[in-house]
N, C-alpha and C positions, 0 to 999 in steps of 0.2 A: 542643240544637235540631237540629232536620231541617232538612235542605238539600232544594229541589225543584229540578227540572231539567225542561225541556220534552222533548215526545217526539221522537225524531230523523225525519226524512224516510223512512228504512227501516222504522221503527215503525209509521208512520202507513199506508206501503204494505202492510206486514203485517197491519194491521188490517183494510183494505179487502179483501186476498185471503181473509181470516179469514172475515169477514162472507159474502163472496160462496159460501164453503164452507159456511155456515150454523153457524158455531160459536159457541158461548155466550159471554157477556162474561167470564165467568171462564177460560174456555179460550183465548181471546184475550190476556187479562192476563197469565196464567202465562207463554205461549208469547213475549210480547213484555217479559216481566219488571217488570211495573208492577200497581199495585192495580186491582181491576175498576171501581172508582170513577172512576179516571182514564180508562178505556175508556169508560165512561158520558158523561164531561164531554166527551170529545173527540167523540162520536159527537153529543151533545146541540149543541156549538157550530159542527159542521161537517155537519148533517143538510140544509142546502140548498146545500151547495156541491158542487162536482166535486172528485173526487179522494179 
């Protein structure tokens, strides 16, 4: 059975910085050490929030 963990605050900051640098979701996922779908879900759930 797979175990899942939440993104850390550092990973979220990294995602934000990578988006501002115009990286692809795949590049961001590779750098953050997670799956691209995790990045997509994170962006979707936080698209109207600051940070």
